[in-house]
Chimera marker file (.cmm) of the C-alpha trace (Angstrom):
<marker_set name="trace">
<marker id="1" x="-72.340" y="36.282" z="146.694" r="1" g="1" b="0" radius="0.5"/>
<marker id="2" x="-72.309" y="39.780" z="146.753" r="1" g="1" b="0" radius="0.5"/>
<marker id="3" x="-71.446" y="41.810" z="150.268" r="1" g="1" b="0" radius="0.5"/>
<marker id="4" x="-72.663" y="45.433" z="150.034" r="1" g="1" b="0" radius="0.5"/>
<marker id="5" x="-71.389" y="48.037" z="152.702" r="1" g="1" b="0" radius="0.5"/>
<marker id="6" x="-72.589" y="51.736" z="152.664" r="1" g="1" b="0" radius="0.5"/>
<marker id="7" x="-70.393" y="53.828" z="154.986" r="1" g="1" b="0" radius="0.5"/>
<marker id="8" x="-71.763" y="57.115" z="154.011" r="1" g="1" b="0" radius="0.5"/>
<marker id="9" x="-75.317" y="58.328" z="154.621" r="1" g="1" b="0" radius="0.5"/>
<marker id="10" x="-75.602" y="60.072" z="151.270" r="1" g="1" b="0" radius="0.5"/>
<marker id="11" x="-76.394" y="56.577" z="149.732" r="1" g="1" b="0" radius="0.5"/>
<marker id="12" x="-79.570" y="56.628" z="151.295" r="1" g="1" b="0" radius="0.5"/>
<marker id="13" x="-80.871" y="58.597" z="148.394" r="1" g="1" b="0" radius="0.5"/>
<marker id="14" x="-80.333" y="55.738" z="146.177" r="1" g="1" b="0" radius="0.5"/>
<marker id="15" x="-83.492" y="53.454" z="147.312" r="1" g="1" b="0" radius="0.5"/>
<marker id="16" x="-82.786" y="50.672" z="144.905" r="1" g="1" b="0" radius="0.5"/>
<marker id="17" x="-78.686" y="50.323" z="145.687" r="1" g="1" b="0" radius="0.5"/>
<marker id="18" x="-79.100" y="46.388" z="146.391" r="1" g="1" b="0" radius="0.5"/>
<marker id="19" x="-81.069" y="45.399" z="143.407" r="1" g="1" b="0" radius="0.5"/>
<marker id="20" x="-79.099" y="47.884" z="140.939" r="1" g="1" b="0" radius="0.5"/>
<marker id="21" x="-75.694" y="46.662" z="142.169" r="1" g="1" b="0" radius="0.5"/>
<marker id="22" x="-76.857" y="42.873" z="141.901" r="1" g="1" b="0" radius="0.5"/>
<marker id="23" x="-78.284" y="43.399" z="138.265" r="1" g="1" b="0" radius="0.5"/>
<marker id="24" x="-75.326" y="45.370" z="137.262" r="1" g="1" b="0" radius="0.5"/>
<marker id="25" x="-72.796" y="42.616" z="138.467" r="1" g="1" b="0" radius="0.5"/>
<marker id="26" x="-74.991" y="39.823" z="136.798" r="1" g="1" b="0" radius="0.5"/>
<marker id="27" x="-75.171" y="42.055" z="133.303" r="1" g="1" b="0" radius="0.5"/>
<marker id="28" x="-71.483" y="42.303" z="133.579" r="1" g="1" b="0" radius="0.5"/>
<marker id="29" x="-70.677" y="38.559" z="134.239" r="1" g="1" b="0" radius="0.5"/>
<marker id="30" x="-72.835" y="37.570" z="131.395" r="1" g="1" b="0" radius="0.5"/>
<marker id="31" x="-71.948" y="40.150" z="128.696" r="1" g="1" b="0" radius="0.5"/>
<marker id="32" x="-68.047" y="39.289" z="129.904" r="1" g="1" b="0" radius="0.5"/>
<marker id="33" x="-68.145" y="35.698" z="129.560" r="1" g="1" b="0" radius="0.5"/>
<marker id="34" x="-65.928" y="35.586" z="132.736" r="1" g="1" b="0" radius="0.5"/>
<marker id="35" x="-66.326" y="32.148" z="134.699" r="1" g="1" b="0" radius="0.5"/>
<marker id="36" x="-66.091" y="32.497" z="138.345" r="1" g="1" b="0" radius="0.5"/>
<marker id="37" x="-66.143" y="29.457" z="141.154" r="1" g="1" b="0" radius="0.5"/>
<marker id="38" x="-69.628" y="28.473" z="142.733" r="1" g="1" b="0" radius="0.5"/>
<marker id="39" x="-69.697" y="30.647" z="145.687" r="1" g="1" b="0" radius="0.5"/>
<marker id="40" x="-67.566" y="33.526" z="144.690" r="1" g="1" b="0" radius="0.5"/>
<marker id="41" x="-67.744" y="36.305" z="146.617" r="1" g="1" b="0" radius="0.5"/>
<marker id="42" x="-67.319" y="40.207" z="145.949" r="1" g="1" b="0" radius="0.5"/>
<marker id="43" x="-67.733" y="43.318" z="147.946" r="1" g="1" b="0" radius="0.5"/>
<marker id="44" x="-68.920" y="46.818" z="147.039" r="1" g="1" b="0" radius="0.5"/>
<marker id="45" x="-68.778" y="49.590" z="149.370" r="1" g="1" b="0" radius="0.5"/>
<marker id="46" x="-70.377" y="52.938" z="149.145" r="1" g="1" b="0" radius="0.5"/>
<marker id="47" x="-68.262" y="55.494" z="150.704" r="1" g="1" b="0" radius="0.5"/>
<marker id="48" x="-67.709" y="59.193" z="150.856" r="1" g="1" b="0" radius="0.5"/>
<marker id="49" x="-64.995" y="60.952" z="148.871" r="1" g="1" b="0" radius="0.5"/>
<marker id="50" x="-62.989" y="61.053" z="152.301" r="1" g="1" b="0" radius="0.5"/>
<marker id="51" x="-62.901" y="57.365" z="152.692" r="1" g="1" b="0" radius="0.5"/>
<marker id="52" x="-61.810" y="56.858" z="148.986" r="1" g="1" b="0" radius="0.5"/>
<marker id="53" x="-59.498" y="59.549" z="149.186" r="1" g="1" b="0" radius="0.5"/>
<marker id="54" x="-57.444" y="57.956" z="152.103" r="1" g="1" b="0" radius="0.5"/>
<marker id="55" x="-57.575" y="54.829" z="150.036" r="1" g="1" b="0" radius="0.5"/>
<marker id="56" x="-56.347" y="56.362" z="147.013" r="1" g="1" b="0" radius="0.5"/>
<marker id="57" x="-53.453" y="58.006" z="149.006" r="1" g="1" b="0" radius="0.5"/>
<marker id="58" x="-52.551" y="54.619" z="150.710" r="1" g="1" b="0" radius="0.5"/>
<marker id="59" x="-52.469" y="52.320" z="147.773" r="1" g="1" b="0" radius="0.5"/>
<marker id="60" x="-52.213" y="54.659" z="144.507" r="1" g="1" b="0" radius="0.5"/>
<marker id="61" x="-50.125" y="57.476" z="146.254" r="1" g="1" b="0" radius="0.5"/>
<marker id="62" x="-52.824" y="59.941" z="144.824" r="1" g="1" b="0" radius="0.5"/>
<marker id="63" x="-53.936" y="62.301" z="147.561" r="1" g="1" b="0" radius="0.5"/>
<marker id="64" x="-57.437" y="63.031" z="145.757" r="1" g="1" b="0" radius="0.5"/>
<marker id="65" x="-60.837" y="61.410" z="146.050" r="1" g="1" b="0" radius="0.5"/>
<marker id="66" x="-61.576" y="59.403" z="142.989" r="1" g="1" b="0" radius="0.5"/>
<marker id="67" x="-64.905" y="57.864" z="141.584" r="1" g="1" b="0" radius="0.5"/>
<marker id="68" x="-64.027" y="54.148" z="141.858" r="1" g="1" b="0" radius="0.5"/>
<marker id="69" x="-61.314" y="51.826" z="143.491" r="1" g="1" b="0" radius="0.5"/>
<marker id="70" x="-60.818" y="48.038" z="142.470" r="1" g="1" b="0" radius="0.5"/>
<marker id="71" x="-58.694" y="45.977" z="144.661" r="1" g="1" b="0" radius="0.5"/>
<marker id="72" x="-58.794" y="42.485" z="143.109" r="1" g="1" b="0" radius="0.5"/>
<marker id="73" x="-57.828" y="39.276" z="144.918" r="1" g="1" b="0" radius="0.5"/>
<marker id="74" x="-54.409" y="37.832" z="143.691" r="1" g="1" b="0" radius="0.5"/>
<marker id="75" x="-54.533" y="34.699" z="141.385" r="1" g="1" b="0" radius="0.5"/>
<marker id="76" x="-56.626" y="33.524" z="138.349" r="1" g="1" b="0" radius="0.5"/>
<marker id="77" x="-60.085" y="34.770" z="138.418" r="1" g="1" b="0" radius="0.5"/>
<marker id="78" x="-61.771" y="31.392" z="137.659" r="1" g="1" b="0" radius="0.5"/>
<marker id="79" x="-60.013" y="29.914" z="140.719" r="1" g="1" b="0" radius="0.5"/>
<marker id="80" x="-60.967" y="33.001" z="143.294" r="1" g="1" b="0" radius="0.5"/>
<marker id="81" x="-63.071" y="32.333" z="146.173" r="1" g="1" b="0" radius="0.5"/>
<marker id="82" x="-63.190" y="36.093" z="146.529" r="1" g="1" b="0" radius="0.5"/>
<marker id="83" x="-62.832" y="38.117" z="143.941" r="1" g="1" b="0" radius="0.5"/>
<marker id="84" x="-62.404" y="41.300" z="145.368" r="1" g="1" b="0" radius="0.5"/>
<marker id="85" x="-63.391" y="44.737" z="146.505" r="1" g="1" b="0" radius="0.5"/>
<marker id="86" x="-64.936" y="47.645" z="144.449" r="1" g="1" b="0" radius="0.5"/>
<marker id="87" x="-65.349" y="51.035" z="146.285" r="1" g="1" b="0" radius="0.5"/>
<marker id="88" x="-67.445" y="53.784" z="144.986" r="1" g="1" b="0" radius="0.5"/>
<marker id="89" x="-67.343" y="57.545" z="146.201" r="1" g="1" b="0" radius="0.5"/>
<marker id="90" x="-70.906" y="59.434" z="146.620" r="1" g="1" b="0" radius="0.5"/>
<marker id="91" x="-69.844" y="63.004" z="146.066" r="1" g="1" b="0" radius="0.5"/>
<marker id="92" x="-67.454" y="62.408" z="143.219" r="1" g="1" b="0" radius="0.5"/>
<marker id="93" x="-69.962" y="60.092" z="141.553" r="1" g="1" b="0" radius="0.5"/>
<marker id="94" x="-72.809" y="62.615" z="142.038" r="1" g="1" b="0" radius="0.5"/>
<marker id="95" x="-70.555" y="65.116" z="140.496" r="1" g="1" b="0" radius="0.5"/>
<marker id="96" x="-69.464" y="63.435" z="137.524" r="1" g="1" b="0" radius="0.5"/>
<marker id="97" x="-73.239" y="62.458" z="137.014" r="1" g="1" b="0" radius="0.5"/>
<marker id="98" x="-74.184" y="66.235" z="136.883" r="1" g="1" b="0" radius="0.5"/>
<marker id="99" x="-71.129" y="67.358" z="134.860" r="1" g="1" b="0" radius="0.5"/>
<marker id="100" x="-71.795" y="64.525" z="132.194" r="1" g="1" b="0" radius="0.5"/>
<marker id="101" x="-75.414" y="65.280" z="131.974" r="1" g="1" b="0" radius="0.5"/>
<marker id="102" x="-76.480" y="61.695" z="133.375" r="1" g="1" b="0" radius="0.5"/>
<marker id="103" x="-78.715" y="60.248" z="136.053" r="1" g="1" b="0" radius="0.5"/>
<marker id="104" x="-77.048" y="59.283" z="139.512" r="1" g="1" b="0" radius="0.5"/>
<marker id="105" x="-78.609" y="55.986" z="138.766" r="1" g="1" b="0" radius="0.5"/>
<marker id="106" x="-76.676" y="55.641" z="135.391" r="1" g="1" b="0" radius="0.5"/>
<marker id="107" x="-73.440" y="56.677" z="136.611" r="1" g="1" b="0" radius="0.5"/>
<marker id="108" x="-73.465" y="54.639" z="139.731" r="1" g="1" b="0" radius="0.5"/>
<marker id="109" x="-74.430" y="51.655" z="137.264" r="1" g="1" b="0" radius="0.5"/>
<marker id="110" x="-71.420" y="52.517" z="135.052" r="1" g="1" b="0" radius="0.5"/>
<marker id="111" x="-69.052" y="52.530" z="138.459" r="1" g="1" b="0" radius="0.5"/>
<marker id="112" x="-70.054" y="49.303" z="139.554" r="1" g="1" b="0" radius="0.5"/>
<marker id="113" x="-69.480" y="47.609" z="136.216" r="1" g="1" b="0" radius="0.5"/>
<marker id="114" x="-65.944" y="49.499" z="135.602" r="1" g="1" b="0" radius="0.5"/>
<marker id="115" x="-65.278" y="48.448" z="138.904" r="1" g="1" b="0" radius="0.5"/>
<marker id="116" x="-66.314" y="44.934" z="138.202" r="1" g="1" b="0" radius="0.5"/>
<marker id="117" x="-64.376" y="44.697" z="134.926" r="1" g="1" b="0" radius="0.5"/>
<marker id="118" x="-61.158" y="45.678" z="136.913" r="1" g="1" b="0" radius="0.5"/>
<marker id="119" x="-61.726" y="42.698" z="139.326" r="1" g="1" b="0" radius="0.5"/>
<marker id="120" x="-61.724" y="40.272" z="136.500" r="1" g="1" b="0" radius="0.5"/>
<marker id="121" x="-58.471" y="41.648" z="135.007" r="1" g="1" b="0" radius="0.5"/>
<marker id="122" x="-59.901" y="44.439" z="132.489" r="1" g="1" b="0" radius="0.5"/>
<marker id="123" x="-57.808" y="47.835" z="132.567" r="1" g="1" b="0" radius="0.5"/>
<marker id="124" x="-57.696" y="50.662" z="130.544" r="1" g="1" b="0" radius="0.5"/>
<marker id="125" x="-53.821" y="51.716" z="130.672" r="1" g="1" b="0" radius="0.5"/>
<marker id="126" x="-53.289" y="51.437" z="127.006" r="1" g="1" b="0" radius="0.5"/>
<marker id="127" x="-55.508" y="52.796" z="124.308" r="1" g="1" b="0" radius="0.5"/>
<marker id="128" x="-56.215" y="49.154" z="122.955" r="1" g="1" b="0" radius="0.5"/>
<marker id="129" x="-57.038" y="48.028" z="126.545" r="1" g="1" b="0" radius="0.5"/>
<marker id="130" x="-59.166" y="51.038" z="127.090" r="1" g="1" b="0" radius="0.5"/>
<marker id="131" x="-61.132" y="50.417" z="123.814" r="1" g="1" b="0" radius="0.5"/>
<marker id="132" x="-61.554" y="46.647" z="124.602" r="1" g="1" b="0" radius="0.5"/>
<marker id="133" x="-62.624" y="47.726" z="128.099" r="1" g="1" b="0" radius="0.5"/>
<marker id="134" x="-65.047" y="50.401" z="127.105" r="1" g="1" b="0" radius="0.5"/>
<marker id="135" x="-66.676" y="48.331" z="124.260" r="1" g="1" b="0" radius="0.5"/>
<marker id="136" x="-67.638" y="45.775" z="126.858" r="1" g="1" b="0" radius="0.5"/>
<marker id="137" x="-69.147" y="48.833" z="129.105" r="1" g="1" b="0" radius="0.5"/>
<marker id="138" x="-70.982" y="49.671" z="126.238" r="1" g="1" b="0" radius="0.5"/>
<marker id="139" x="-72.643" y="46.614" z="125.801" r="1" g="1" b="0" radius="0.5"/>
<marker id="140" x="-73.317" y="46.141" z="129.395" r="1" g="1" b="0" radius="0.5"/>
<marker id="141" x="-74.827" y="49.218" z="129.627" r="1" g="1" b="0" radius="0.5"/>
<marker id="142" x="-77.000" y="48.308" z="126.520" r="1" g="1" b="0" radius="0.5"/>
<marker id="143" x="-78.137" y="45.254" z="128.074" r="1" g="1" b="0" radius="0.5"/>
<marker id="144" x="-79.170" y="47.178" z="131.285" r="1" g="1" b="0" radius="0.5"/>
<marker id="145" x="-81.067" y="49.739" z="129.277" r="1" g="1" b="0" radius="0.5"/>
<marker id="146" x="-78.868" y="52.356" z="129.456" r="1" g="1" b="0" radius="0.5"/>
<marker id="147" x="-77.195" y="54.748" z="127.236" r="1" g="1" b="0" radius="0.5"/>
<marker id="148" x="-73.380" y="54.543" z="126.126" r="1" g="1" b="0" radius="0.5"/>
<marker id="149" x="-71.509" y="55.445" z="129.412" r="1" g="1" b="0" radius="0.5"/>
<marker id="150" x="-68.864" y="57.533" z="127.367" r="1" g="1" b="0" radius="0.5"/>
<marker id="151" x="-71.418" y="59.256" z="125.282" r="1" g="1" b="0" radius="0.5"/>
<marker id="152" x="-70.792" y="62.547" z="127.269" r="1" g="1" b="0" radius="0.5"/>
<marker id="153" x="-66.805" y="62.435" z="127.107" r="1" g="1" b="0" radius="0.5"/>
<marker id="154" x="-64.707" y="64.198" z="124.552" r="1" g="1" b="0" radius="0.5"/>
<marker id="155" x="-61.784" y="61.450" z="125.199" r="1" g="1" b="0" radius="0.5"/>
<marker id="156" x="-62.532" y="58.931" z="127.508" r="1" g="1" b="0" radius="0.5"/>
<marker id="157" x="-59.211" y="57.601" z="127.843" r="1" g="1" b="0" radius="0.5"/>
<marker id="158" x="-57.858" y="60.830" z="129.133" r="1" g="1" b="0" radius="0.5"/>
<marker id="159" x="-60.462" y="61.617" z="131.852" r="1" g="1" b="0" radius="0.5"/>
<marker id="160" x="-58.708" y="62.326" z="134.829" r="1" g="1" b="0" radius="0.5"/>
<marker id="161" x="-60.538" y="60.309" z="137.335" r="1" g="1" b="0" radius="0.5"/>
<marker id="162" x="-60.409" y="57.071" z="134.694" r="1" g="1" b="0" radius="0.5"/>
<marker id="163" x="-57.290" y="55.411" z="136.458" r="1" g="1" b="0" radius="0.5"/>
<marker id="164" x="-58.198" y="53.145" z="139.303" r="1" g="1" b="0" radius="0.5"/>
<marker id="165" x="-56.261" y="50.982" z="141.542" r="1" g="1" b="0" radius="0.5"/>
<marker id="166" x="-55.593" y="47.477" z="140.285" r="1" g="1" b="0" radius="0.5"/>
<marker id="167" x="-53.544" y="45.917" z="143.376" r="1" g="1" b="0" radius="0.5"/>
<marker id="168" x="-52.424" y="42.239" z="143.340" r="1" g="1" b="0" radius="0.5"/>
<link id1="1" id2="2" r="1" g="1" b="0" radius="0.2"/>
<link id1="2" id2="3" r="1" g="1" b="0" radius="0.2"/>
<link id1="3" id2="4" r="1" g="1" b="0" radius="0.2"/>
<link id1="4" id2="5" r="1" g="1" b="0" radius="0.2"/>
<link id1="5" id2="6" r="1" g="1" b="0" radius="0.2"/>
<link id1="6" id2="7" r="1" g="1" b="0" radius="0.2"/>
<link id1="7" id2="8" r="1" g="1" b="0" radius="0.2"/>
<link id1="8" id2="9" r="1" g="1" b="0" radius="0.2"/>
<link id1="9" id2="10" r="1" g="1" b="0" radius="0.2"/>
<link id1="10" id2="11" r="1" g="1" b="0" radius="0.2"/>
<link id1="11" id2="12" r="1" g="1" b="0" radius="0.2"/>
<link id1="12" id2="13" r="1" g="1" b="0" radius="0.2"/>
<link id1="13" id2="14" r="1" g="1" b="0" radius="0.2"/>
<link id1="14" id2="15" r="1" g="1" b="0" radius="0.2"/>
<link id1="15" id2="16" r="1" g="1" b="0" radius="0.2"/>
<link id1="16" id2="17" r="1" g="1" b="0" radius="0.2"/>
<link id1="17" id2="18" r="1" g="1" b="0" radius="0.2"/>
<link id1="18" id2="19" r="1" g="1" b="0" radius="0.2"/>
<link id1="19" id2="20" r="1" g="1" b="0" radius="0.2"/>
<link id1="20" id2="21" r="1" g="1" b="0" radius="0.2"/>
<link id1="21" id2="22" r="1" g="1" b="0" radius="0.2"/>
<link id1="22" id2="23" r="1" g="1" b="0" radius="0.2"/>
<link id1="23" id2="24" r="1" g="1" b="0" radius="0.2"/>
<link id1="24" id2="25" r="1" g="1" b="0" radius="0.2"/>
<link id1="25" id2="26" r="1" g="1" b="0" radius="0.2"/>
<link id1="26" id2="27" r="1" g="1" b="0" radius="0.2"/>
<link id1="27" id2="28" r="1" g="1" b="0" radius="0.2"/>
<link id1="28" id2="29" r="1" g="1" b="0" radius="0.2"/>
<link id1="29" id2="30" r="1" g="1" b="0" radius="0.2"/>
<link id1="30" id2="31" r="1" g="1" b="0" radius="0.2"/>
<link id1="31" id2="32" r="1" g="1" b="0" radius="0.2"/>
<link id1="32" id2="33" r="1" g="1" b="0" radius="0.2"/>
<link id1="33" id2="34" r="1" g="1" b="0" radius="0.2"/>
<link id1="34" id2="35" r="1" g="1" b="0" radius="0.2"/>
<link id1="35" id2="36" r="1" g="1" b="0" radius="0.2"/>
<link id1="36" id2="37" r="1" g="1" b="0" radius="0.2"/>
<link id1="37" id2="38" r="1" g="1" b="0" radius="0.2"/>
<link id1="38" id2="39" r="1" g="1" b="0" radius="0.2"/>
<link id1="39" id2="40" r="1" g="1" b="0" radius="0.2"/>
<link id1="40" id2="41" r="1" g="1" b="0" radius="0.2"/>
<link id1="41" id2="42" r="1" g="1" b="0" radius="0.2"/>
<link id1="42" id2="43" r="1" g="1" b="0" radius="0.2"/>
<link id1="43" id2="44" r="1" g="1" b="0" radius="0.2"/>
<link id1="44" id2="45" r="1" g="1" b="0" radius="0.2"/>
<link id1="45" id2="46" r="1" g="1" b="0" radius="0.2"/>
<link id1="46" id2="47" r="1" g="1" b="0" radius="0.2"/>
<link id1="47" id2="48" r="1" g="1" b="0" radius="0.2"/>
<link id1="48" id2="49" r="1" g="1" b="0" radius="0.2"/>
<link id1="49" id2="50" r="1" g="1" b="0" radius="0.2"/>
<link id1="50" id2="51" r="1" g="1" b="0" radius="0.2"/>
<link id1="51" id2="52" r="1" g="1" b="0" radius="0.2"/>
<link id1="52" id2="53" r="1" g="1" b="0" radius="0.2"/>
<link id1="53" id2="54" r="1" g="1" b="0" radius="0.2"/>
<link id1="54" id2="55" r="1" g="1" b="0" radius="0.2"/>
<link id1="55" id2="56" r="1" g="1" b="0" radius="0.2"/>
<link id1="56" id2="57" r="1" g="1" b="0" radius="0.2"/>
<link id1="57" id2="58" r="1" g="1" b="0" radius="0.2"/>
<link id1="58" id2="59" r="1" g="1" b="0" radius="0.2"/>
<link id1="59" id2="60" r="1" g="1" b="0" radius="0.2"/>
<link id1="60" id2="61" r="1" g="1" b="0" radius="0.2"/>
<link id1="61" id2="62" r="1" g="1" b="0" radius="0.2"/>
<link id1="62" id2="63" r="1" g="1" b="0" radius="0.2"/>
<link id1="63" id2="64" r="1" g="1" b="0" radius="0.2"/>
<link id1="64" id2="65" r="1" g="1" b="0" radius="0.2"/>
<link id1="65" id2="66" r="1" g="1" b="0" radius="0.2"/>
<link id1="66" id2="67" r="1" g="1" b="0" radius="0.2"/>
<link id1="67" id2="68" r="1" g="1" b="0" radius="0.2"/>
<link id1="68" id2="69" r="1" g="1" b="0" radius="0.2"/>
<link id1="69" id2="70" r="1" g="1" b="0" radius="0.2"/>
<link id1="70" id2="71" r="1" g="1" b="0" radius="0.2"/>
<link id1="71" id2="72" r="1" g="1" b="0" radius="0.2"/>
<link id1="72" id2="73" r="1" g="1" b="0" radius="0.2"/>
<link id1="73" id2="74" r="1" g="1" b="0" radius="0.2"/>
<link id1="74" id2="75" r="1" g="1" b="0" radius="0.2"/>
<link id1="75" id2="76" r="1" g="1" b="0" radius="0.2"/>
<link id1="76" id2="77" r="1" g="1" b="0" radius="0.2"/>
<link id1="77" id2="78" r="1" g="1" b="0" radius="0.2"/>
<link id1="78" id2="79" r="1" g="1" b="0" radius="0.2"/>
<link id1="79" id2="80" r="1" g="1" b="0" radius="0.2"/>
<link id1="80" id2="81" r="1" g="1" b="0" radius="0.2"/>
<link id1="81" id2="82" r="1" g="1" b="0" radius="0.2"/>
<link id1="82" id2="83" r="1" g="1" b="0" radius="0.2"/>
<link id1="83" id2="84" r="1" g="1" b="0" radius="0.2"/>
<link id1="84" id2="85" r="1" g="1" b="0" radius="0.2"/>
<link id1="85" id2="86" r="1" g="1" b="0" radius="0.2"/>
<link id1="86" id2="87" r="1" g="1" b="0" radius="0.2"/>
<link id1="87" id2="88" r="1" g="1" b="0" radius="0.2"/>
<link id1="88" id2="89" r="1" g="1" b="0" radius="0.2"/>
<link id1="89" id2="90" r="1" g="1" b="0" radius="0.2"/>
<link id1="90" id2="91" r="1" g="1" b="0" radius="0.2"/>
<link id1="91" id2="92" r="1" g="1" b="0" radius="0.2"/>
<link id1="92" id2="93" r="1" g="1" b="0" radius="0.2"/>
<link id1="93" id2="94" r="1" g="1" b="0" radius="0.2"/>
<link id1="94" id2="95" r="1" g="1" b="0" radius="0.2"/>
<link id1="95" id2="96" r="1" g="1" b="0" radius="0.2"/>
<link id1="96" id2="97" r="1" g="1" b="0" radius="0.2"/>
<link id1="97" id2="98" r="1" g="1" b="0" radius="0.2"/>
<link id1="98" id2="99" r="1" g="1" b="0" radius="0.2"/>
<link id1="99" id2="100" r="1" g="1" b="0" radius="0.2"/>
<link id1="100" id2="101" r="1" g="1" b="0" radius="0.2"/>
<link id1="101" id2="102" r="1" g="1" b="0" radius="0.2"/>
<link id1="102" id2="103" r="1" g="1" b="0" radius="0.2"/>
<link id1="103" id2="104" r="1" g="1" b="0" radius="0.2"/>
<link id1="104" id2="105" r="1" g="1" b="0" radius="0.2"/>
<link id1="105" id2="106" r="1" g="1" b="0" radius="0.2"/>
<link id1="106" id2="107" r="1" g="1" b="0" radius="0.2"/>
<link id1="107" id2="108" r="1" g="1" b="0" radius="0.2"/>
<link id1="108" id2="109" r="1" g="1" b="0" radius="0.2"/>
<link id1="109" id2="110" r="1" g="1" b="0" radius="0.2"/>
<link id1="110" id2="111" r="1" g="1" b="0" radius="0.2"/>
<link id1="111" id2="112" r="1" g="1" b="0" radius="0.2"/>
<link id1="112" id2="113" r="1" g="1" b="0" radius="0.2"/>
<link id1="113" id2="114" r="1" g="1" b="0" radius="0.2"/>
<link id1="114" id2="115" r="1" g="1" b="0" radius="0.2"/>
<link id1="115" id2="116" r="1" g="1" b="0" radius="0.2"/>
<link id1="116" id2="117" r="1" g="1" b="0" radius="0.2"/>
<link id1="117" id2="118" r="1" g="1" b="0" radius="0.2"/>
<link id1="118" id2="119" r="1" g="1" b="0" radius="0.2"/>
<link id1="119" id2="120" r="1" g="1" b="0" radius="0.2"/>
<link id1="120" id2="121" r="1" g="1" b="0" radius="0.2"/>
<link id1="121" id2="122" r="1" g="1" b="0" radius="0.2"/>
<link id1="122" id2="123" r="1" g="1" b="0" radius="0.2"/>
<link id1="123" id2="124" r="1" g="1" b="0" radius="0.2"/>
<link id1="124" id2="125" r="1" g="1" b="0" radius="0.2"/>
<link id1="125" id2="126" r="1" g="1" b="0" radius="0.2"/>
<link id1="126" id2="127" r="1" g="1" b="0" radius="0.2"/>
<link id1="127" id2="128" r="1" g="1" b="0" radius="0.2"/>
<link id1="128" id2="129" r="1" g="1" b="0" radius="0.2"/>
<link id1="129" id2="130" r="1" g="1" b="0" radius="0.2"/>
<link id1="130" id2="131" r="1" g="1" b="0" radius="0.2"/>
<link id1="131" id2="132" r="1" g="1" b="0" radius="0.2"/>
<link id1="132" id2="133" r="1" g="1" b="0" radius="0.2"/>
<link id1="133" id2="134" r="1" g="1" b="0" radius="0.2"/>
<link id1="134" id2="135" r="1" g="1" b="0" radius="0.2"/>
<link id1="135" id2="136" r="1" g="1" b="0" radius="0.2"/>
<link id1="136" id2="137" r="1" g="1" b="0" radius="0.2"/>
<link id1="137" id2="138" r="1" g="1" b="0" radius="0.2"/>
<link id1="138" id2="139" r="1" g="1" b="0" radius="0.2"/>
<link id1="139" id2="140" r="1" g="1" b="0" radius="0.2"/>
<link id1="140" id2="141" r="1" g="1" b="0" radius="0.2"/>
<link id1="141" id2="142" r="1" g="1" b="0" radius="0.2"/>
<link id1="142" id2="143" r="1" g="1" b="0" radius="0.2"/>
<link id1="143" id2="144" r="1" g="1" b="0" radius="0.2"/>
<link id1="144" id2="145" r="1" g="1" b="0" radius="0.2"/>
<link id1="145" id2="146" r="1" g="1" b="0" radius="0.2"/>
<link id1="146" id2="147" r="1" g="1" b="0" radius="0.2"/>
<link id1="147" id2="148" r="1" g="1" b="0" radius="0.2"/>
<link id1="148" id2="149" r="1" g="1" b="0" radius="0.2"/>
<link id1="149" id2="150" r="1" g="1" b="0" radius="0.2"/>
<link id1="150" id2="151" r="1" g="1" b="0" radius="0.2"/>
<link id1="151" id2="152" r="1" g="1" b="0" radius="0.2"/>
<link id1="152" id2="153" r="1" g="1" b="0" radius="0.2"/>
<link id1="153" id2="154" r="1" g="1" b="0" radius="0.2"/>
<link id1="154" id2="155" r="1" g="1" b="0" radius="0.2"/>
<link id1="155" id2="156" r="1" g="1" b="0" radius="0.2"/>
<link id1="156" id2="157" r="1" g="1" b="0" radius="0.2"/>
<link id1="157" id2="158" r="1" g="1" b="0" radius="0.2"/>
<link id1="158" id2="159" r="1" g="1" b="0" radius="0.2"/>
<link id1="159" id2="160" r="1" g="1" b="0" radius="0.2"/>
<link id1="160" id2="161" r="1" g="1" b="0" radius="0.2"/>
<link id1="161" id2="162" r="1" g="1" b="0" radius="0.2"/>
<link id1="162" id2="163" r="1" g="1" b="0" radius="0.2"/>
<link id1="163" id2="164" r="1" g="1" b="0" radius="0.2"/>
<link id1="164" id2="165" r="1" g="1" b="0" radius="0.2"/>
<link id1="165" id2="166" r="1" g="1" b="0" radius="0.2"/>
<link id1="166" id2="167" r="1" g="1" b="0" radius="0.2"/>
<link id1="167" id2="168" r="1" g="1" b="0" radius="0.2"/>
</marker_set>
């Protein structure tokens, strides 16, 4: 079950946020092959830069806004009744979409899948981890009819907002 929360009115401009989120999560589950228990829950919060900046400072010691944060619950993924939380910041995602010449819809989709993959154990701390995660993100994007989410990036592993929280 998906719980979605919108804490910033800016997200009202994305009229299909619920179905978009559900399609993205379903495609991420299918492409990753992850096994989740029946009734597994996750939360996706769509907020503003101020809110995510506070969370980033509190949990990662970084006093700056970021695009997406993921907070997985502890334990084996296949045994979790609550998978975790994904938090996505409007202003940062809009700015990045413009900088990367992407639609807001495409970039939000990428942030949802990216956050979800963190919840199920993927990371990009090393080059090998980044390659594995990005390959899966490309497959998910393709399944959803989107272009390569890293096509506009010179070196995706070195992007400043690429590192996201994985608390256990």
